[in-house]
PDB file of N, CA, C and O in Angstrom:
ATOM      1  N   MET A   1     -37.015  25.309  43.368  1.00  0.00           N
ATOM      2  CA  MET A   1     -36.722  26.009  42.137  1.00  0.00           C
ATOM      3  C   MET A   1     -37.352  27.398  42.243  1.00  0.00           C
ATOM      4  O   MET A   1     -38.567  27.519  42.396  1.00  0.00           O
ATOM      5  N   LYS A   2     -36.559  28.405  42.165  1.00  0.00           N
ATOM      6  CA  LYS A   2     -37.031  29.780  42.278  1.00  0.00           C
ATOM      7  C   LYS A   2     -37.253  30.374  40.894  1.00  0.00           C
ATOM      8  O   LYS A   2     -36.560  30.028  39.937  1.00  0.00           O
ATOM      9  N   HIS A   3     -38.218  31.264  40.803  1.00  0.00           N
ATOM     10  CA  HIS A   3     -38.469  31.950  39.535  1.00  0.00           C
ATOM     11  C   HIS A   3     -37.788  33.313  39.579  1.00  0.00           C
ATOM     12  O   HIS A   3     -37.990  34.098  40.505  1.00  0.00           O
ATOM     13  N   HIS A   4     -36.988  33.571  38.572  1.00  0.00           N
ATOM     14  CA  HIS A   4     -36.231  34.812  38.492  1.00  0.00           C
ATOM     15  C   HIS A   4     -36.667  35.581  37.253  1.00  0.00           C
ATOM     16  O   HIS A   4     -37.119  34.984  36.276  1.00  0.00           O
ATOM     17  N   PRO A   5     -36.531  36.903  37.291  1.00  0.00           N
ATOM     18  CA  PRO A   5     -36.832  37.665  36.080  1.00  0.00           C
ATOM     19  C   PRO A   5     -35.846  37.304  34.979  1.00  0.00           C
ATOM     20  O   PRO A   5     -34.698  36.966  35.265  1.00  0.00           O
ATOM     21  N   PRO A   6     -36.274  37.371  33.734  1.00  0.00           N
ATOM     22  CA  PRO A   6     -35.371  37.029  32.627  1.00  0.00           C
ATOM     23  C   PRO A   6     -34.171  37.974  32.571  1.00  0.00           C
ATOM     24  O   PRO A   6     -34.275  39.152  32.915  1.00  0.00           O
ATOM     25  N   ASP A   7     -33.055  37.446  32.141  1.00  0.00           N
ATOM     26  CA  ASP A   7     -31.876  38.279  31.925  1.00  0.00           C
ATOM     27  C   ASP A   7     -31.155  37.774  30.676  1.00  0.00           C
ATOM     28  O   ASP A   7     -31.607  36.833  30.024  1.00  0.00           O
ATOM     29  N   SER A   8     -30.044  38.404  30.358  1.00  0.00           N
ATOM     30  CA  SER A   8     -29.360  38.082  29.105  1.00  0.00           C
ATOM     31  C   SER A   8     -28.164  37.143  29.296  1.00  0.00           C
ATOM     32  O   SER A   8     -27.383  36.955  28.363  1.00  0.00           O
ATOM     33  N   ARG A   9     -28.006  36.554  30.480  1.00  0.00           N
ATOM     34  CA  ARG A   9     -26.881  35.642  30.710  1.00  0.00           C
ATOM     35  C   ARG A   9     -27.054  34.364  29.897  1.00  0.00           C
ATOM     36  O   ARG A   9     -28.173  33.970  29.567  1.00  0.00           O
ATOM     37  N   ARG A  10     -25.936  33.726  29.580  1.00  0.00           N
ATOM     38  CA  ARG A  10     -25.929  32.440  28.868  1.00  0.00           C
ATOM     39  C   ARG A  10     -25.636  31.334  29.887  1.00  0.00           C
ATOM     40  O   ARG A  10     -24.792  31.489  30.770  1.00  0.00           O
ATOM     41  N   PHE A  11     -26.336  30.243  29.746  1.00  0.00           N
ATOM     42  CA  PHE A  11     -26.165  29.119  30.661  1.00  0.00           C
ATOM     43  C   PHE A  11     -25.864  27.857  29.867  1.00  0.00           C
ATOM     44  O   PHE A  11     -26.291  27.711  28.722  1.00  0.00           O
ATOM     45  N   THR A  12     -25.124  26.948  30.492  1.00  0.00           N
ATOM     46  CA  THR A  12     -24.793  25.697  29.813  1.00  0.00           C
ATOM     47  C   THR A  12     -25.924  24.681  29.897  1.00  0.00           C
ATOM     48  O   THR A  12     -25.983  23.757  29.086  1.00  0.00           O
ATOM     49  N   SER A  13     -26.818  24.837  30.862  1.00  0.00           N
ATOM     50  CA  SER A  13     -27.986  23.961  30.954  1.00  0.00           C
ATOM     51  C   SER A  13     -29.155  24.751  31.516  1.00  0.00           C
ATOM     52  O   SER A  13     -28.981  25.800  32.136  1.00  0.00           O
ATOM     53  N   VAL A  14     -30.331  24.232  31.289  1.00  0.00           N
ATOM     54  CA  VAL A  14     -31.528  24.883  31.810  1.00  0.00           C
ATOM     55  C   VAL A  14     -31.479  24.933  33.335  1.00  0.00           C
ATOM     56  O   VAL A  14     -31.975  25.879  33.946  1.00  0.00           O
ATOM     57  N   TRP A  15     -30.881  23.913  33.943  1.00  0.00           N
ATOM     58  CA  TRP A  15     -30.813  23.882  35.403  1.00  0.00           C
ATOM     59  C   TRP A  15     -29.919  24.993  35.938  1.00  0.00           C
ATOM     60  O   TRP A  15     -30.183  25.527  37.015  1.00  0.00           O
ATOM     61  N   ASP A  16     -28.868  25.349  35.209  1.00  0.00           N
ATOM     62  CA  ASP A  16     -28.023  26.467  35.633  1.00  0.00           C
ATOM     63  C   ASP A  16     -28.825  27.763  35.659  1.00  0.00           C
ATOM     64  O   ASP A  16     -28.592  28.630  36.501  1.00  0.00           O
ATOM     65  N   ALA A  17     -29.760  27.886  34.741  1.00  0.00           N
ATOM     66  CA  ALA A  17     -30.584  29.093  34.680  1.00  0.00           C
ATOM     67  C   ALA A  17     -31.652  29.104  35.770  1.00  0.00           C
ATOM     68  O   ALA A  17     -31.995  30.162  36.296  1.00  0.00           O
ATOM     69  N   LEU A  18     -32.172  27.933  36.106  1.00  0.00           N
ATOM     70  CA  LEU A  18     -33.299  27.865  37.035  1.00  0.00           C
ATOM     71  C   LEU A  18     -32.906  27.788  38.503  1.00  0.00           C
ATOM     72  O   LEU A  18     -33.635  28.278  39.365  1.00  0.00           O
ATOM     73  N   GLU A  19     -31.785  27.192  38.790  1.00  0.00           N
ATOM     74  CA  GLU A  19     -31.401  26.967  40.184  1.00  0.00           C
ATOM     75  C   GLU A  19     -30.517  28.090  40.709  1.00  0.00           C
ATOM     76  O   GLU A  19     -29.853  28.794  39.949  1.00  0.00           O
ATOM     77  N   ASP A  20     -30.528  28.235  42.032  1.00  0.00           N
ATOM     78  CA  ASP A  20     -29.813  29.338  42.668  1.00  0.00           C
ATOM     79  C   ASP A  20     -28.310  29.118  42.806  1.00  0.00           C
ATOM     80  O   ASP A  20     -27.540  30.078  42.815  1.00  0.00           O
ATOM     81  N   THR A  21     -27.894  27.865  42.912  1.00  0.00           N
ATOM     82  CA  THR A  21     -26.467  27.589  43.106  1.00  0.00           C
ATOM     83  C   THR A  21     -26.001  26.534  42.105  1.00  0.00           C
ATOM     84  O   THR A  21     -26.812  25.765  41.588  1.00  0.00           O
ATOM     85  N   PRO A  22     -24.708  26.496  41.833  1.00  0.00           N
ATOM     86  CA  PRO A  22     -24.179  25.443  40.960  1.00  0.00           C
ATOM     87  C   PRO A  22     -24.443  24.041  41.525  1.00  0.00           C
ATOM     88  O   PRO A  22     -24.647  23.094  40.766  1.00  0.00           O
ATOM     89  N   GLN A  23     -24.437  23.912  42.855  1.00  0.00           N
ATOM     90  CA  GLN A  23     -24.695  22.618  43.478  1.00  0.00           C
ATOM     91  C   GLN A  23     -26.137  22.173  43.226  1.00  0.00           C
ATOM     92  O   GLN A  23     -26.382  21.005  42.922  1.00  0.00           O
ATOM     93  N   ASP A  24     -27.088  23.100  43.352  1.00  0.00           N
ATOM     94  CA  ASP A  24     -28.491  22.769  43.081  1.00  0.00           C
ATOM     95  C   ASP A  24     -28.682  22.398  41.614  1.00  0.00           C
ATOM     96  O   ASP A  24     -29.432  21.474  41.298  1.00  0.00           O
ATOM     97  N   ALA A  25     -28.012  23.108  40.730  1.00  0.00           N
ATOM     98  CA  ALA A  25     -28.112  22.809  39.295  1.00  0.00           C
ATOM     99  C   ALA A  25     -27.545  21.423  39.001  1.00  0.00           C
ATOM    100  O   ALA A  25     -28.133  20.665  38.229  1.00  0.00           O
ATOM    101  N   ALA A  26     -26.416  21.087  39.606  1.00  0.00           N
ATOM    102  CA  ALA A  26     -25.814  19.763  39.402  1.00  0.00           C
ATOM    103  C   ALA A  26     -26.735  18.671  39.931  1.00  0.00           C
ATOM    104  O   ALA A  26     -26.884  17.622  39.304  1.00  0.00           O
ATOM    105  N   ASN A  27     -27.349  18.913  41.074  1.00  0.00           N
ATOM    106  CA  ASN A  27     -28.293  17.957  41.646  1.00  0.00           C
ATOM    107  C   ASN A  27     -29.456  17.716  40.691  1.00  0.00           C
ATOM    108  O   ASN A  27     -29.859  16.573  40.475  1.00  0.00           O
ATOM    109  N   MET A  28     -29.991  18.781  40.124  1.00  0.00           N
ATOM    110  CA  MET A  28     -31.126  18.653  39.205  1.00  0.00           C
ATOM    111  C   MET A  28     -30.712  17.955  37.913  1.00  0.00           C
ATOM    112  O   MET A  28     -31.488  17.176  37.361  1.00  0.00           O
ATOM    113  N   ARG A  29     -29.505  18.222  37.423  1.00  0.00           N
ATOM    114  CA  ARG A  29     -29.028  17.524  36.219  1.00  0.00           C
ATOM    115  C   ARG A  29     -28.952  16.019  36.460  1.00  0.00           C
ATOM    116  O   ARG A  29     -29.370  15.227  35.615  1.00  0.00           O
ATOM    117  N   LEU A  30     -28.422  15.633  37.606  1.00  0.00           N
ATOM    118  CA  LEU A  30     -28.330  14.209  37.941  1.00  0.00           C
ATOM    119  C   LEU A  30     -29.715  13.589  38.101  1.00  0.00           C
ATOM    120  O   LEU A  30     -29.968  12.485  37.621  1.00  0.00           O
ATOM    121  N   ARG A  31     -30.610  14.309  38.781  1.00  0.00           N
ATOM    122  CA  ARG A  31     -31.969  13.792  38.958  1.00  0.00           C
ATOM    123  C   ARG A  31     -32.664  13.613  37.614  1.00  0.00           C
ATOM    124  O   ARG A  31     -33.335  12.606  37.391  1.00  0.00           O
ATOM    125  N   ALA A  32     -32.509  14.578  36.724  1.00  0.00           N
ATOM    126  CA  ALA A  32     -33.133  14.492  35.398  1.00  0.00           C
ATOM    127  C   ALA A  32     -32.578  13.308  34.614  1.00  0.00           C
ATOM    128  O   ALA A  32     -33.323  12.595  33.941  1.00  0.00           O
ATOM    129  N   LYS A  33     -31.268  13.104  34.705  1.00  0.00           N
ATOM    130  CA  LYS A  33     -30.646  11.983  33.989  1.00  0.00           C
ATOM    131  C   LYS A  33     -31.166  10.652  34.524  1.00  0.00           C
ATOM    132  O   LYS A  33     -31.493   9.757  33.745  1.00  0.00           O
ATOM    133  N   LEU A  34     -31.242  10.517  35.837  1.00  0.00           N
ATOM    134  CA  LEU A  34     -31.760   9.287  36.430  1.00  0.00           C
ATOM    135  C   LEU A  34     -33.220   9.057  36.045  1.00  0.00           C
ATOM    136  O   LEU A  34     -33.618   7.930  35.753  1.00  0.00           O
ATOM    137  N   MET A  35     -34.008  10.117  36.046  1.00  0.00           N
ATOM    138  CA  MET A  35     -35.422   9.969  35.667  1.00  0.00           C
ATOM    139  C   MET A  35     -35.550   9.496  34.224  1.00  0.00           C
ATOM    140  O   MET A  35     -36.373   8.632  33.923  1.00  0.00           O
ATOM    141  N   ARG A  36     -34.744  10.055  33.337  1.00  0.00           N
ATOM    142  CA  ARG A  36     -34.791   9.625  31.927  1.00  0.00           C
ATOM    143  C   ARG A  36     -34.439   8.150  31.797  1.00  0.00           C
ATOM    144  O   ARG A  36     -35.125   7.401  31.102  1.00  0.00           O
ATOM    145  N   THR A  37     -33.372   7.736  32.464  1.00  0.00           N
ATOM    146  CA  THR A  37     -32.938   6.339  32.406  1.00  0.00           C
ATOM    147  C   THR A  37     -34.014   5.412  32.964  1.00  0.00           C
ATOM    148  O   THR A  37     -34.328   4.384  32.364  1.00  0.00           O
ATOM    149  N   LEU A  38     -34.570   5.778  34.102  1.00  0.00           N
ATOM    150  CA  LEU A  38     -35.623   4.964  34.706  1.00  0.00           C
ATOM    151  C   LEU A  38     -36.825   4.848  33.781  1.00  0.00           C
ATOM    152  O   LEU A  38     -37.365   3.758  33.593  1.00  0.00           O
ATOM    153  N   CYS A  39     -37.242   5.957  33.211  1.00  0.00           N
ATOM    154  CA  CYS A  39     -38.416   5.946  32.325  1.00  0.00           C
ATOM    155  C   CYS A  39     -38.165   5.113  31.071  1.00  0.00           C
ATOM    156  O   CYS A  39     -39.062   4.408  30.610  1.00  0.00           O
ATOM    157  N   GLU A  40     -36.974   5.186  30.524  1.00  0.00           N
ATOM    158  CA  GLU A  40     -36.644   4.366  29.349  1.00  0.00           C
ATOM    159  C   GLU A  40     -36.738   2.880  29.689  1.00  0.00           C
ATOM    160  O   GLU A  40     -37.288   2.094  28.918  1.00  0.00           O
ATOM    161  N   THR A  41     -36.205   2.505  30.835  1.00  0.00           N
ATOM    162  CA  THR A  41     -36.249   1.104  31.262  1.00  0.00           C
ATOM    163  C   THR A  41     -37.685   0.662  31.512  1.00  0.00           C
ATOM    164  O   THR A  41     -38.089  -0.419  31.083  1.00  0.00           O
ATOM    165  N   ILE A  42     -38.445   1.489  32.199  1.00  0.00           N
ATOM    166  CA  ILE A  42     -39.841   1.162  32.513  1.00  0.00           C
ATOM    167  C   ILE A  42     -40.650   0.984  31.233  1.00  0.00           C
ATOM    168  O   ILE A  42     -41.441   0.047  31.123  1.00  0.00           O
ATOM    169  N   ARG A  43     -40.458   1.862  30.282  1.00  0.00           N
ATOM    170  CA  ARG A  43     -41.192   1.739  29.012  1.00  0.00           C
ATOM    171  C   ARG A  43     -40.816   0.452  28.281  1.00  0.00           C
ATOM    172  O   ARG A  43     -41.669  -0.181  27.660  1.00  0.00           O
ATOM    173  N   ALA A  44     -39.554   0.068  28.352  1.00  0.00           N
ATOM    174  CA  ALA A  44     -39.093  -1.152  27.680  1.00  0.00           C
ATOM    175  C   ALA A  44     -39.717  -2.405  28.296  1.00  0.00           C
ATOM    176  O   ALA A  44     -39.876  -3.415  27.610  1.00  0.00           O
ATOM    177  N   TRP A  45     -40.066  -2.352  29.563  1.00  0.00           N
ATOM    178  CA  TRP A  45     -40.705  -3.495  30.207  1.00  0.00           C
ATOM    179  C   TRP A  45     -42.085  -3.786  29.621  1.00  0.00           C
ATOM    180  O   TRP A  45     -42.519  -4.937  29.591  1.00  0.00           O
ATOM    181  N   GLU A  46     -42.769  -2.748  29.159  1.00  0.00           N
ATOM    182  CA  GLU A  46     -44.120  -2.872  28.604  1.00  0.00           C
ATOM    183  C   GLU A  46     -45.067  -3.594  29.559  1.00  0.00           C
ATOM    184  O   GLU A  46     -45.846  -4.453  29.145  1.00  0.00           O
ATOM    185  N   LEU A  47     -44.993  -3.238  30.833  1.00  0.00           N
ATOM    186  CA  LEU A  47     -45.868  -3.809  31.854  1.00  0.00           C
ATOM    187  C   LEU A  47     -46.941  -2.805  32.245  1.00  0.00           C
ATOM    188  O   LEU A  47     -46.743  -1.600  32.085  1.00  0.00           O
ATOM    189  N   PRO A  48     -48.067  -3.276  32.753  1.00  0.00           N
ATOM    190  CA  PRO A  48     -49.048  -2.346  33.320  1.00  0.00           C
ATOM    191  C   PRO A  48     -48.420  -1.600  34.506  1.00  0.00           C
ATOM    192  O   PRO A  48     -47.507  -2.108  35.156  1.00  0.00           O
ATOM    193  N   GLN A  49     -48.917  -0.399  34.774  1.00  0.00           N
ATOM    194  CA  GLN A  49     -48.348   0.410  35.859  1.00  0.00           C
ATOM    195  C   GLN A  49     -48.390  -0.324  37.194  1.00  0.00           C
ATOM    196  O   GLN A  49     -47.454  -0.219  37.986  1.00  0.00           O
ATOM    197  N   LYS A  50     -49.453  -1.057  37.447  1.00  0.00           N
ATOM    198  CA  LYS A  50     -49.580  -1.782  38.715  1.00  0.00           C
ATOM    199  C   LYS A  50     -48.410  -2.749  38.891  1.00  0.00           C
ATOM    200  O   LYS A  50     -47.807  -2.805  39.963  1.00  0.00           O
ATOM    201  N   ASP A  51     -48.090  -3.506  37.846  1.00  0.00           N
ATOM    202  CA  ASP A  51     -46.991  -4.474  37.906  1.00  0.00           C
ATOM    203  C   ASP A  51     -45.632  -3.782  37.978  1.00  0.00           C
ATOM    204  O   ASP A  51     -44.733  -4.237  38.685  1.00  0.00           O
ATOM    205  N   THR A  52     -45.493  -2.690  37.248  1.00  0.00           N
ATOM    206  CA  THR A  52     -44.235  -1.937  37.265  1.00  0.00           C
ATOM    207  C   THR A  52     -43.979  -1.363  38.650  1.00  0.00           C
ATOM    208  O   THR A  52     -42.865  -1.454  39.168  1.00  0.00           O
ATOM    209  N   ALA A  53     -45.007  -0.770  39.253  1.00  0.00           N
ATOM    210  CA  ALA A  53     -44.869  -0.198  40.595  1.00  0.00           C
ATOM    211  C   ALA A  53     -44.466  -1.276  41.596  1.00  0.00           C
ATOM    212  O   ALA A  53     -43.596  -1.056  42.439  1.00  0.00           O
ATOM    213  N   MET A  54     -45.101  -2.437  41.500  1.00  0.00           N
ATOM    214  CA  MET A  54     -44.779  -3.536  42.404  1.00  0.00           C
ATOM    215  C   MET A  54     -43.325  -3.984  42.201  1.00  0.00           C
ATOM    216  O   MET A  54     -42.611  -4.254  43.167  1.00  0.00           O
ATOM    217  N   ARG A  55     -42.904  -4.059  40.960  1.00  0.00           N
ATOM    218  CA  ARG A  55     -41.532  -4.478  40.643  1.00  0.00           C
ATOM    219  C   ARG A  55     -40.507  -3.505  41.221  1.00  0.00           C
ATOM    220  O   ARG A  55     -39.433  -3.913  41.663  1.00  0.00           O
ATOM    221  N   LEU A  56     -40.848  -2.209  41.215  1.00  0.00           N
ATOM    222  CA  LEU A  56     -39.942  -1.181  41.739  1.00  0.00           C
ATOM    223  C   LEU A  56     -40.078  -0.981  43.247  1.00  0.00           C
ATOM    224  O   LEU A  56     -39.233  -0.337  43.869  1.00  0.00           O
ATOM    225  N   GLY A  57     -41.144  -1.534  43.836  1.00  0.00           N
ATOM    226  CA  GLY A  57     -41.368  -1.361  45.268  1.00  0.00           C
ATOM    227  C   GLY A  57     -41.900   0.009  45.635  1.00  0.00           C
ATOM    228  O   GLY A  57     -41.632   0.515  46.724  1.00  0.00           O
ATOM    229  N   ILE A  58     -42.660   0.614  44.717  1.00  0.00           N
ATOM    230  CA  ILE A  58     -43.268   1.921  44.977  1.00  0.00           C
ATOM    231  C   ILE A  58     -44.763   1.836  44.684  1.00  0.00           C
ATOM    232  O   ILE A  58     -45.237   0.859  44.104  1.00  0.00           O
ATOM    233  N   THR A  59     -45.492   2.858  45.087  1.00  0.00           N
ATOM    234  CA  THR A  59     -46.924   2.879  44.818  1.00  0.00           C
ATOM    235  C   THR A  59     -47.177   3.275  43.368  1.00  0.00           C
ATOM    236  O   THR A  59     -46.312   3.839  42.697  1.00  0.00           O
ATOM    237  N   GLN A  60     -48.364   2.969  42.912  1.00  0.00           N
ATOM    238  CA  GLN A  60     -48.720   3.337  41.540  1.00  0.00           C
ATOM    239  C   GLN A  60     -48.753   4.859  41.359  1.00  0.00           C
ATOM    240  O   GLN A  60     -48.278   5.349  40.334  1.00  0.00           O
ATOM    241  N   PRO A  61     -49.302   5.634  42.325  1.00  0.00           N
ATOM    242  CA  PRO A  61     -49.236   7.097  42.167  1.00  0.00           C
ATOM    243  C   PRO A  61     -47.797   7.617  42.103  1.00  0.00           C
ATOM    244  O   PRO A  61     -47.508   8.565  41.373  1.00  0.00           O
ATOM    245  N   ARG A  62     -46.903   6.995  42.867  1.00  0.00           N
ATOM    246  CA  ARG A  62     -45.489   7.406  42.847  1.00  0.00           C
ATOM    247  C   ARG A  62     -44.877   7.104  41.479  1.00  0.00           C
ATOM    248  O   ARG A  62     -44.118   7.909  40.939  1.00  0.00           O
ATOM    249  N   LEU A  63     -45.211   5.939  40.926  1.00  0.00           N
ATOM    250  CA  LEU A  63     -44.750   5.587  39.585  1.00  0.00           C
ATOM    251  C   LEU A  63     -45.271   6.590  38.567  1.00  0.00           C
ATOM    252  O   LEU A  63     -44.541   7.006  37.666  1.00  0.00           O
ATOM    253  N   ASN A  64     -46.527   6.977  38.710  1.00  0.00           N
ATOM    254  CA  ASN A  64     -47.119   7.953  37.801  1.00  0.00           C
ATOM    255  C   ASN A  64     -46.353   9.274  37.857  1.00  0.00           C
ATOM    256  O   ASN A  64     -46.112   9.894  36.821  1.00  0.00           O
ATOM    257  N   ASN A  65     -45.970   9.706  39.057  1.00  0.00           N
ATOM    258  CA  ASN A  65     -45.160  10.925  39.194  1.00  0.00           C
ATOM    259  C   ASN A  65     -43.827  10.783  38.471  1.00  0.00           C
ATOM    260  O   ASN A  65     -43.358  11.723  37.829  1.00  0.00           O
ATOM    261  N   LEU A  66     -43.225   9.615  38.577  1.00  0.00           N
ATOM    262  CA  LEU A  66     -41.945   9.362  37.908  1.00  0.00           C
ATOM    263  C   LEU A  66     -42.104   9.418  36.396  1.00  0.00           C
ATOM    264  O   LEU A  66     -41.348  10.105  35.709  1.00  0.00           O
ATOM    265  N   ILE A  67     -43.084   8.696  35.885  1.00  0.00           N
ATOM    266  CA  ILE A  67     -43.310   8.633  34.442  1.00  0.00           C
ATOM    267  C   ILE A  67     -43.649  10.008  33.869  1.00  0.00           C
ATOM    268  O   ILE A  67     -43.270  10.330  32.743  1.00  0.00           O
ATOM    269  N   ASN A  68     -44.361  10.813  34.649  1.00  0.00           N
ATOM    270  CA  ASN A  68     -44.763  12.139  34.185  1.00  0.00           C
ATOM    271  C   ASN A  68     -43.720  13.213  34.466  1.00  0.00           C
ATOM    272  O   ASN A  68     -43.988  14.400  34.277  1.00  0.00           O
ATOM    273  N   GLY A  69     -42.529  12.807  34.916  1.00  0.00           N
ATOM    274  CA  GLY A  69     -41.423  13.748  35.067  1.00  0.00           C
ATOM    275  C   GLY A  69     -41.555  14.739  36.201  1.00  0.00           C
ATOM    276  O   GLY A  69     -41.004  15.837  36.121  1.00  0.00           O
ATOM    277  N   LYS A  70     -42.262  14.389  37.246  1.00  0.00           N
ATOM    278  CA  LYS A  70     -42.435  15.301  38.385  1.00  0.00           C
ATOM    279  C   LYS A  70     -41.170  15.255  39.244  1.00  0.00           C
ATOM    280  O   LYS A  70     -41.138  14.662  40.322  1.00  0.00           O
ATOM    281  N   ILE A  71     -40.152  15.893  38.728  1.00  0.00           N
ATOM    282  CA  ILE A  71     -38.806  15.816  39.306  1.00  0.00           C
ATOM    283  C   ILE A  71     -38.740  16.344  40.733  1.00  0.00           C
ATOM    284  O   ILE A  71     -37.943  15.853  41.533  1.00  0.00           O
ATOM    285  N   ASP A  72     -39.560  17.331  41.065  1.00  0.00           N
ATOM    286  CA  ASP A  72     -39.535  17.896  42.413  1.00  0.00           C
ATOM    287  C   ASP A  72     -40.076  16.929  43.460  1.00  0.00           C
ATOM    288  O   ASP A  72     -39.906  17.160  44.658  1.00  0.00           O
ATOM    289  N   ASN A  73     -40.726  15.850  43.027  1.00  0.00           N
ATOM    290  CA  ASN A  73     -41.275  14.868  43.964  1.00  0.00           C
ATOM    291  C   ASN A  73     -40.263  13.794  44.362  1.00  0.00           C
ATOM    292  O   ASN A  73     -40.582  12.915  45.163  1.00  0.00           O
ATOM    293  N   PHE A  74     -39.051  13.855  43.814  1.00  0.00           N
ATOM    294  CA  PHE A  74     -38.042  12.829  44.070  1.00  0.00           C
ATOM    295  C   PHE A  74     -36.713  13.463  44.447  1.00  0.00           C
ATOM    296  O   PHE A  74     -36.271  14.431  43.827  1.00  0.00           O
ATOM    297  N   THR A  75     -36.086  12.903  45.470  1.00  0.00           N
ATOM    298  CA  THR A  75     -34.730  13.335  45.811  1.00  0.00           C
ATOM    299  C   THR A  75     -33.741  12.556  44.952  1.00  0.00           C
ATOM    300  O   THR A  75     -34.092  11.551  44.333  1.00  0.00           O
ATOM    301  N   LEU A  76     -32.526  13.024  44.924  1.00  0.00           N
ATOM    302  CA  LEU A  76     -31.468  12.320  44.204  1.00  0.00           C
ATOM    303  C   LEU A  76     -31.291  10.913  44.780  1.00  0.00           C
ATOM    304  O   LEU A  76     -31.120   9.950  44.034  1.00  0.00           O
ATOM    305  N   GLY A  77     -31.333  10.804  46.087  1.00  0.00           N
ATOM    306  CA  GLY A  77     -31.185   9.503  46.738  1.00  0.00           C
ATOM    307  C   GLY A  77     -32.296   8.534  46.372  1.00  0.00           C
ATOM    308  O   GLY A  77     -32.036   7.357  46.125  1.00  0.00           O
ATOM    309  N   GLU A  78     -33.529   9.016  46.334  1.00  0.00           N
ATOM    310  CA  GLU A  78     -34.656   8.150  45.962  1.00  0.00           C
ATOM    311  C   GLU A  78     -34.503   7.634  44.538  1.00  0.00           C
ATOM    312  O   GLU A  78     -34.737   6.456  44.268  1.00  0.00           O
ATOM    313  N   LEU A  79     -34.114   8.510  43.639  1.00  0.00           N
ATOM    314  CA  LEU A  79     -33.937   8.101  42.244  1.00  0.00           C
ATOM    315  C   LEU A  79     -32.771   7.124  42.101  1.00  0.00           C
ATOM    316  O   LEU A  79     -32.849   6.167  41.331  1.00  0.00           O
ATOM    317  N   ALA A  80     -31.700   7.367  42.838  1.00  0.00           N
ATOM    318  CA  ALA A  80     -30.552   6.453  42.796  1.00  0.00           C
ATOM    319  C   ALA A  80     -30.953   5.076  43.319  1.00  0.00           C
ATOM    320  O   ALA A  80     -30.543   4.059  42.761  1.00  0.00           O
ATOM    321  N   ASN A  81     -31.749   5.038  44.386  1.00  0.00           N
ATOM    322  CA  ASN A  81     -32.210   3.756  44.921  1.00  0.00           C
ATOM    323  C   ASN A  81     -33.094   3.024  43.919  1.00  0.00           C
ATOM    324  O   ASN A  81     -32.981   1.807  43.776  1.00  0.00           O
ATOM    325  N   LEU A  82     -33.963   3.739  43.230  1.00  0.00           N
ATOM    326  CA  LEU A  82     -34.795   3.111  42.205  1.00  0.00           C
ATOM    327  C   LEU A  82     -33.925   2.559  41.081  1.00  0.00           C
ATOM    328  O   LEU A  82     -34.157   1.455  40.590  1.00  0.00           O
ATOM    329  N   GLU A  83     -32.930   3.329  40.682  1.00  0.00           N
ATOM    330  CA  GLU A  83     -32.016   2.890  39.622  1.00  0.00           C
ATOM    331  C   GLU A  83     -31.277   1.621  40.047  1.00  0.00           C
ATOM    332  O   GLU A  83     -31.113   0.699  39.248  1.00  0.00           O
ATOM    333  N   MET A  84     -30.839   1.575  41.284  1.00  0.00           N
ATOM    334  CA  MET A  84     -30.119   0.396  41.771  1.00  0.00           C
ATOM    335  C   MET A  84     -31.040  -0.815  41.863  1.00  0.00           C
ATOM    336  O   MET A  84     -30.581  -1.950  41.737  1.00  0.00           O
ATOM    337  N   SER A  85     -32.325  -0.591  42.078  1.00  0.00           N
ATOM    338  CA  SER A  85     -33.262  -1.717  42.164  1.00  0.00           C
ATOM    339  C   SER A  85     -33.495  -2.366  40.804  1.00  0.00           C
ATOM    340  O   SER A  85     -34.035  -3.470  40.733  1.00  0.00           O
ATOM    341  N   LEU A  86     -33.097  -1.697  39.725  1.00  0.00           N
ATOM    342  CA  LEU A  86     -33.259  -2.256  38.382  1.00  0.00           C
ATOM    343  C   LEU A  86     -32.219  -3.327  38.090  1.00  0.00           C
ATOM    344  O   LEU A  86     -32.439  -4.200  37.251  1.00  0.00           O
ATOM    345  N   ALA A  87     -31.086  -3.258  38.783  1.00  0.00           N
ATOM    346  CA  ALA A  87     -29.973  -4.186  38.502  1.00  0.00           C
ATOM    347  C   ALA A  87     -30.247  -5.583  39.015  1.00  0.00           C
ATOM    348  O   ALA A  87     -29.412  -6.474  38.857  1.00  0.00           O
TER     349      ALA A  87
END
């Protein structure tokens, strides 16, 4: 994610404003959507982080990154795999 000087253009999403290409913006939109869905499901489980991490097959620090929205720490593929592991 590159930082650009402010300008007066209008964007349809924050990712369109922040990312350099439409493809990067689309990737970030999908990643954000997957993270939201994963976090909603995880919260509904009402499990301790240790148990949640084990259930997802990830480490507790990795789960913490997910819960705290550290989107740059996850690829689209990683998030998709986590989402598929919920089924």
